[in-house]
C-alpha positions in Angstrom: 81.7 -111.1 -5.0 84.4 -112.6 -7.2 87.9 -112.8 -5.8 89.7 -110.1 -7.7 92.0 -108.8 -5.0 94.2 -111.9 -4.7 94.7 -112.1 -8.4 95.6 -108.4 -8.5 98.1 -108.8 -5.7 99.8 -111.9 -6.9 99.8 -111.4 -10.7 100.4 -108.8 -13.4 97.4 -106.9 -14.8 97.1 -109.2 -17.8 96.3 -112.1 -15.5 93.3 -110.3 -14.3 91.8 -111.0 -17.7 89.3 -113.8 -17.6 88.2 -113.0 -14.0 85.2 -111.1 -15.3 82.5 -111.8 -17.8 83.2 -109.0 -20.2 82.7 -110.0 -23.9 83.9 -108.2 -27.0 81.3 -105.6 -28.2 79.6 -106.5 -31.4 78.2 -103.5 -33.2 77.3 -103.6 -36.9 78.0 -99.9 -37.2 81.5 -100.2 -35.9 84.5 -99.4 -38.0 87.8 -101.1 -37.4 89.8 -98.0 -38.0 93.0 -97.9 -35.9 93.6 -94.3 -36.9 90.9 -93.3 -34.4 92.4 -93.1 -30.9 91.0 -95.1 -28.0 89.7 -92.8 -25.3 90.0 -93.5 -21.6 88.6 -91.2 -19.0 90.0 -91.9 -15.5 87.6 -90.0 -13.2 88.6 -89.9 -9.6 86.2 -89.1 -6.8 86.9 -86.2 -4.3 90.6 -86.0 -5.4 91.8 -82.6 -4.7 94.1 -80.2 -6.6 96.9 -80.9 -4.1 96.4 -84.6 -3.6 98.9 -85.9 -6.2 102.6 -85.8 -6.1 102.9 -84.2 -9.5 100.8 -81.3 -8.2 103.0 -80.7 -5.2 101.9 -83.3 -2.6 104.8 -84.1 -0.3 103.4 -86.9 1.9 102.0 -89.4 -0.7 103.6 -91.1 -3.6 101.8 -91.4 -6.9 104.4 -92.7 -9.4 101.9 -94.0 -12.0 100.1 -90.6 -12.2 103.5 -88.9 -12.2 104.5 -91.0 -15.2 101.2 -90.1 -16.9 102.0 -86.4 -16.4 105.6 -86.8 -17.5 104.4 -88.3 -20.8 101.7 -85.8 -21.5 100.4 -82.4 -20.3 99.5 -81.4 -16.8 96.9 -78.7 -16.6 96.9 -76.3 -13.7 93.7 -74.3 -14.4 91.2 -77.1 -15.1 87.7 -77.0 -13.6 84.9 -79.4 -12.9 81.5 -77.9 -13.5 80.4 -78.4 -9.9 81.7 -78.9 -6.4 79.8 -82.1 -5.9 79.6 -85.4 -7.7 76.2 -85.9 -9.5 76.1 -82.5 -11.2 79.7 -82.8 -12.4 79.1 -86.2 -13.9 75.8 -85.1 -15.4 77.5 -82.1 -17.1 80.4 -84.2 -18.3 78.3 -86.9 -20.0 75.6 -84.6 -21.4 77.4 -81.3 -22.2 74.7 -79.4 -20.3 75.3 -77.5 -17.1 73.5 -79.4 -14.3 72.1 -76.2 -12.8 69.9 -75.9 -15.9 68.2 -79.2 -15.1 66.1 -79.9 -12.0 66.9 -83.2 -10.2 70.7 -83.1 -10.8 71.7 -82.6 -7.2 73.6 -85.3 -5.2 71.5 -88.3 -6.0 70.2 -90.8 -3.4 71.1 -94.4 -4.0 67.8 -95.4 -5.5 67.4 -92.4 -7.8 65.7 -93.0 -11.1 67.8 -92.3 -14.3 68.8 -88.7 -14.2 70.1 -88.8 -17.7 67.0 -90.0 -19.5 67.2 -92.5 -22.4 66.2 -90.0 -25.0 69.1 -87.8 -24.1 72.1 -87.8 -26.5 75.2 -88.6 -24.4 78.9 -88.7 -24.8 78.6 -92.5 -24.9 76.2 -92.2 -27.9 78.7 -89.9 -29.6 81.4 -92.5 -29.4 79.1 -95.4 -30.2 77.9 -93.7 -33.4 81.6 -93.1 -34.3 82.1 -96.9 -34.2 83.6 -97.2 -30.7 82.9 -99.9 -28.2 81.8 -98.1 -25.1 81.9 -98.9 -21.4 81.2 -97.3 -18.0 83.0 -98.9 -15.1 83.0 -97.9 -11.4 81.0 -95.2 -9.7 77.8 -94.0 -11.5 75.7 -91.9 -9.1 73.4 -90.8 -11.9 70.4 -93.0 -11.1 69.0 -96.3 -12.5 65.6 -97.4 -13.5 62.6 -95.3 -14.4 61.5 -93.8 -11.1 63.2 -93.0 -7.8 62.5 -95.6 -5.1 60.6 -98.0 -7.5 63.4 -100.2 -8.8 63.2 -103.9 -8.5 66.8 -104.8 -7.7 66.0 -108.5 -8.1 65.3 -108.3 -11.9 66.7 -106.5 -14.9 66.3 -102.7 -14.4 63.8 -101.0 -16.7 66.3 -98.3 -17.6 70.1 -98.6 -17.4 73.3 -97.5 -19.1 72.6 -99.5 -22.2 69.8 -97.0 -22.9 72.2 -94.1 -23.0 75.0 -95.4 -25.3 77.1 -97.7 -23.1 77.6 -101.2 -24.6 78.9 -102.5 -21.4 78.6 -101.3 -17.8 79.8 -102.5 -14.4 78.9 -99.9 -11.9 78.0 -98.9 -8.4 74.5 -97.5 -8.4 75.6 -94.4 -6.5 78.6 -94.2 -4.1 80.1 -96.6 -1.7 78.5 -94.8 1.3 75.0 -95.3 -0.1 72.9 -98.4 -0.5 72.5 -100.6 -2.5 76.0 -101.9 -1.9 76.1 -104.2 -5.0 77.5 -103.9 -8.5 75.2 -103.5 -11.4 76.4 -105.3 -14.6 74.5 -104.4 -17.8 71.4 -103.5 -15.9 71.3 -106.4 -13.5 72.8 -107.1 -10.0 76.1 -108.8 -10.5 76.5 -112.2 -8.6 72.8 -112.0 -7.7 71.7 -114.6 -5.1 68.1 -115.5 -5.3 68.0 -116.7 -1.8 68.9 -113.2 -0.5 66.5 -110.9 -2.4 67.4 -107.2 -2.2 65.3 -104.5 -0.7 66.3 -100.8 -0.6 64.6 -97.8 1.0 65.5 -94.2 1.7 62.4 -93.7 3.7 62.2 -96.2 6.5 64.4 -99.0 7.9 63.6 -102.7 7.5 62.4 -104.6 10.6 65.0 -106.7 12.2 67.9 -105.1 10.3 70.4 -103.4 12.7 71.3 -99.8 12.1 74.7 -98.2 12.7 73.2 -95.5 15.0 71.8 -98.2 17.3 74.6 -100.8 17.1 78.0 -99.1 16.8 79.6 -102.3 18.0 78.7 -103.8 14.6 80.7 -101.1 12.8 83.9 -103.2 13.0 85.6 -101.7 9.9 84.7 -98.0 10.1 82.8 -96.0 12.6 80.8 -92.9 11.6 81.7 -89.4 12.6 78.5 -87.8 11.3 75.7 -89.4 9.5 76.4 -92.7 7.6 74.7 -94.6 10.5 71.8 -96.4 8.8 72.3 -99.8 7.1 75.4 -101.8 8.0 77.3 -103.5 5.2 80.7 -105.1 5.6 81.0 -103.5 9.1 80.5 -100.0 7.7 77.5 -97.8 8.2 75.8 -96.4 5.1 73.3 -93.8 4.0 69.9 -95.5 3.4 68.4 -98.8 4.4 69.0 -102.1 2.8 68.1 -105.8 3.3 69.5 -108.9 1.6 72.1 -109.1 -1.1 74.0 -112.1 0.0 77.1 -112.9 -2.1 76.3 -109.9 -4.3 77.3 -107.5 -1.6 80.7 -105.9 -2.2 83.6 -105.7 0.1 85.0 -102.2 0.3 88.6 -103.4 0.4 88.1 -105.1 -3.0 86.3 -102.2 -4.9 89.4 -101.0 -6.7 90.5 -104.5 -7.7 87.0 -105.3 -9.0 86.5 -102.2 -11.2 90.2 -102.3 -12.4 89.8 -106.0 -13.4 86.7 -105.2 -15.4 88.3 -102.2 -17.2 91.3 -104.4 -18.1 89.1 -107.1 -19.5 87.1 -104.6 -21.5 90.3 -103.3 -23.1 91.6 -106.8 -23.8 88.3 -107.8 -25.3 88.1 -104.8 -27.6 91.7 -104.3 -28.5 91.1 -104.7 -32.2 88.7 -101.7 -32.5 88.4 -98.2 -31.0 87.0 -98.1 -27.5 85.8 -95.5 -25.0 86.0 -96.2 -21.3 84.5 -94.0 -18.6 86.5 -95.4 -15.7 85.2 -93.8 -12.5 86.9 -94.8 -9.3 85.5 -94.7 -5.8 88.9 -93.4 -4.5 89.1 -91.1 -2.5 85.5 -90.9 -1.6 84.2 -92.2 1.7 84.2 -94.8 3.1 87.9 -95.0 2.6 88.7 -98.6 3.1 91.5 -99.6 0.7 92.9 -103.1 0.3 95.3 -104.2 3.1 98.2 -104.2 0.6 97.9 -100.4 0.5 97.5 -99.8 4.2 100.3 -97.7 5.7 101.8 -96.8 2.3 101.1 -93.1 2.6 101.7 -92.2 6.3 98.4 -90.3 6.2 96.0 -93.0 7.2 93.2 -94.4 5.1 92.6 -91.3 3.0 96.2 -91.2 1.9 96.3 -94.9 1.3 93.2 -94.6 -0.9 95.2 -92.1 -3.0 98.0 -94.8 -3.3 95.3 -97.3 -4.3 94.0 -94.9 -7.0 97.5 -94.5 -8.3 97.8 -98.3 -8.6 94.6 -98.5 -10.6 96.0 -95.9 -13.0 99.2 -98.0 -13.3 97.3 -101.2 -14.1 95.3 -99.5 -16.9 98.4 -98.1 -18.4 100.3 -101.4 -18.2 97.5 -103.1 -20.0 97.5 -100.5 -22.8 101.3 -100.8 -23.2 101.2 -104.6 -23.1 98.7 -104.6 -25.9 100.5 -102.1 -28.0 97.7 -99.5 -27.7 99.4 -96.9 -25.5 100.6 -94.6 -28.3 97.2 -94.2 -29.9 95.1 -94.0 -26.7 94.0 -90.6 -25.4 94.0 -90.8 -21.6 92.4 -88.0 -19.6 92.7 -88.1 -15.8 90.8 -85.7 -13.6 88.4 -85.5 -10.6 84.7 -84.8 -10.2 85.2 -82.0 -7.6 87.5 -80.8 -4.9 88.6 -82.7 -1.8 86.9 -83.3 1.6 88.7 -84.6 4.7 86.1 -85.6 7.3 83.1 -86.6 5.2 81.3 -88.8 7.7 83.7 -91.6 8.9 86.1 -91.6 11.8 89.1 -92.5 9.7 91.5 -89.9 11.2 91.8 -88.2 7.9 92.2 -84.8 9.5 94.4 -85.9 12.3 96.9 -87.6 10.0 97.3 -84.9 7.3 100.7 -84.0 8.7 100.9 -80.8 6.7 99.4 -82.2 3.5 97.0 -79.8 1.9 94.4 -81.7 -0.2 93.4 -78.5 -2.1 96.9 -77.3 -2.5 97.1 -73.5 -2.3 93.4 -73.1 -3.0 90.7 -71.8 -0.7 87.7 -74.1 0.0 87.0 -77.8 -0.6 84.3 -80.0 -1.9 80.8 -78.3 -1.7 82.3 -74.8 -1.7 82.0 -71.9 -4.1 85.7 -71.1 -3.6 88.3 -72.5 -6.0 89.1 -75.6 -4.0 85.6 -76.9 -4.8 85.9 -77.1 -8.5 89.5 -76.6 -9.6 90.9 -80.1 -10.0 93.9 -82.0 -11.3 93.8 -82.8 -15.0 96.3 -84.7 -17.0 96.1 -85.6 -20.7 98.4 -88.2 -22.3 98.3 -89.1 -26.0 101.9 -89.7 -27.3 100.7 -89.5 -30.9 99.5 -85.9 -30.5 100.5 -84.5 -27.1 104.0 -83.2 -26.2 105.6 -84.9 -23.2 106.2 -83.2 -19.9 104.3 -80.1 -20.7 102.5 -77.9 -18.1 99.6 -75.8 -19.3 98.0 -72.9 -17.5 95.1 -72.6 -20.0 91.7 -72.1 -18.4 89.6 -75.2 -19.3 86.3 -76.7 -18.1 85.1 -80.3 -18.2 81.9 -79.1 -19.8 83.8 -78.9 -23.0 84.9 -82.6 -23.1 81.7 -83.5 -25.0 82.2 -81.1 -27.9 85.9 -81.6 -27.9 85.5 -85.4 -28.2 83.0 -84.8 -31.1 85.7 -82.9 -32.9 88.2 -85.6 -32.1 86.2 -88.4 -33.8 84.4 -86.2 -36.4 81.1 -86.7 -34.8 78.0 -84.7 -35.7 75.8 -83.7 -32.7 72.1 -83.8 -33.0 70.2 -80.5 -32.7 70.0 -79.5 -29.0 72.7 -82.0 -27.8 75.5 -80.7 -25.5 74.2 -77.1 -25.5 76.8 -75.8 -23.1 79.8 -77.7 -24.5 82.2 -76.2 -27.1 85.3 -77.5 -28.9 88.4 -76.7 -26.9 90.2 -79.9 -27.9 93.4 -77.9 -28.6 93.4 -76.5 -25.1 93.0 -80.0 -23.5 95.9 -81.2 -25.7 98.2 -78.6 -24.3 97.8 -75.7 -26.7 97.8 -72.3 -24.8 94.2 -71.3 -25.6 92.2 -70.0 -22.7 88.5 -70.5 -22.5 87.2 -66.9 -22.0 85.3 -67.9 -18.9 84.0 -71.0 -17.0 81.0 -71.3 -14.8 81.2 -73.2 -11.5 78.4 -74.5 -9.2 78.6 -74.9 -5.5 76.6 -77.5 -3.5 73.9 -75.0 -2.7 73.6 -73.9 -6.4 75.6 -70.7 -5.9 77.2 -69.9 -9.3 80.6 -68.4 -10.0 82.3 -67.1 -13.1 86.0 -67.6 -13.6 88.2 -66.0 -16.2 92.0 -66.4 -16.5 92.5 -63.5 -14.0 89.2 -62.9 -12.1 86.5 -64.8 -10.2 83.0 -63.6 -9.4 80.8 -65.4 -6.8 77.1 -64.4 -6.9 75.5 -63.3 -3.5 74.0 -66.0 -1.3 72.5 -65.7 2.2 73.6 -69.2 3.3 75.9 -69.9 6.3 79.7 -69.2 6.0 80.5 -72.7 7.1 78.9 -76.1 6.3 76.6 -76.8 9.3 76.1 -80.6 9.0 79.6 -82.0 9.3 82.8 -81.1 7.4 84.8 -78.1 8.4 84.5 -76.3 5.0 83.9 -72.7 4.0 80.9 -72.5 1.8 81.9 -69.3 0.0 78.5 -67.8 0.8 78.3 -64.0 1.3 75.2 -61.8 1.0 77.0 -59.3 -1.2 78.9 -59.9 -4.5 82.5 -61.3 -4.3 85.2 -60.5 -6.8 88.7 -61.8 -6.5 91.8 -61.2 -8.6 93.4 -64.5 -9.0 96.7 -63.7 -10.8 99.3 -64.1 -8.1 96.6 -64.4 -5.4 94.9 -67.7 -5.7 93.7 -67.8 -2.2 90.6 -65.6 -2.8 91.3 -63.5 0.2 90.7 -59.9 -0.9 87.2 -59.2 -2.1 87.6 -56.2 -4.4 83.9 -56.0 -5.6 83.5 -52.5 -4.2 86.5 -51.0 -5.9 86.6 -52.9 -9.2 83.0 -52.1 -10.2 83.6 -52.2 -13.9 85.1 -55.7 -13.7 82.3 -56.8 -11.4 79.6 -55.7 -13.8 81.5 -57.4 -16.7 81.5 -60.8 -14.9 77.9 -60.4 -13.6 76.9 -59.7 -17.2 78.6 -62.9 -18.4 76.8 -65.0 -15.8 73.4 -63.4 -16.5 73.8 -64.0 -20.3 75.1 -67.6 -19.8 72.0 -68.3 -17.6 69.8 -67.0 -20.3 71.5 -69.1 -22.9 72.6 -66.0 -24.9 76.4 -66.2 -24.5 78.8 -68.7 -26.0 82.5 -68.7 -25.4 
C-alpha cells in the first residue's frame, strides 16, 4: 500500500496530489461547461442521526461537517431506503427499491456484480451529461460476473467501468470482509505477483490461521461476535483469504488512502464538471482510525472514527475551495443507514458512549424497522443555489437522488430506468416540499411507510431483538404497527387498533407501491 497517511498528516490536502495514479478523464462526449455544477456525494457508513455535532452530539466534535451545515441546509427528516448497506447503495445508484430485486441483501465480499452492466445508473446519467465520474471508497455491490468465481489476480470481467464510472478506487465490500485490497479500475491496486490472492466464503485455506483459533494474532482488534475467520493486519474478518502481499490494506490508512484519491480526481478534472461518489468506511467496523485521531473523541475508536470522517470531509472541502470550485459544487453528505455500536469487535464502543446517543432521539438502530434504522443525517451545500444555515423538516428519501440529479443536469432517462425515483430536487435544496410518503426496508425485508406525521410497519413474526450479536430492537411484531410521529418520534405508542382509518390508508399506500401502481 502506498504511504498516504504521513503525507496527509504532515501536509495540506493539495500535497496529497500526485500520490495516486489518477489521470484526467478523457471523454469525447464531454462538455466543458462550467455552468453545470460539480456533484460530490459524501456517503458515510453506519453514521447515525445523532452522531454529528450539528445534529446534537455532545461528546464528539465535527467542525468540518458543522461548517458544511452552516453553509447549506441540514435536513432533519431524510431517509435512506434501507437499514443496511448493500440495499441502500443499490437503490441510490439505480433509482429502484432494492426489495424489488433478488440478490440485493448485504453482499458477501466475493459477490458478483449486483448492478449489472446493462443497468442504467446514476454514473451513466452524469457521464452522458458530460461529467467525469468516479467511485472512491466502499463499494459493497459486487464485482465480476459471478459470485465466488472472480480471479483477483487479473482484470475483473465486470467492474465499475461497465456501469458508468470513468475511474474507481474501491473496497470490494467492507473493511470487515475479505478481500482486504483496493480495486483500482477493475484490478487489484499495488498487486504483487509473488503473493497471488485467493478468496473463499466456503472453506478456509490450509495453513492460514483463523481468528477463532488464534486470538493471540488479533493484535489490533479482537472479535466480540463473528469476524473470526481470516486475519489481516491483526484483525479478524468475515471470509477466508490467502496472499495479497503489499496490496493488503492497513486499516489505519483507509481514510487517508481514499481521501487522497478523491483529491487527485478533483485536481485532475478541475476544468470540467465531475461527479464523485465518495463512500467512506467510517464508522463501519472494524473501527481502527489512524493514530493521529486516537483519543480525540473521548468515546474510544468509534468516536475517533467519526472525527476521522470529519477530517475527510474537511480535506475534500479544502481542495474544492483551493481550486475555486466550491461555489459551484453541489455537496451532499449523508449515511447509508442508521448506527450500530457493537457490530462484531471488542472496541468498547458501548462502554465508552458516555451518554452519547448514536441515533439521537430515535428508536432502533441499523438493521431495524424503527426510525433509527433508516432516518439519517443529510446536509446539502451549494452556495450558488442553497441558502446558508437553513434547517429543513421536509420528508425526503435517497431513492429520489437519481431523478433529482437528472433534473439538475437536464438528463433524459431511458425507458425503465430509475423506476422508483422522482424529482424532488427542490426539497433536497431546502425548499419546504414534503414527499407524500417514503418506503423503508429493514434487514429482514420488513417494509414500512413513513409520511410526515405517521409511520406504518407491516407485520412480521421475527424476533423482537437481533439474536446474533448487536443489542438492537428489530421492530418486528406479528400485528400491524402504526405510530404518530409528530411530537412523538420515539415510536412508543402503537395506535393501530384505534386509528383504523389511518392504518388502512398507509397499508393501501404500501400495497400499491409494491405493485408499482402508486407514484408520489
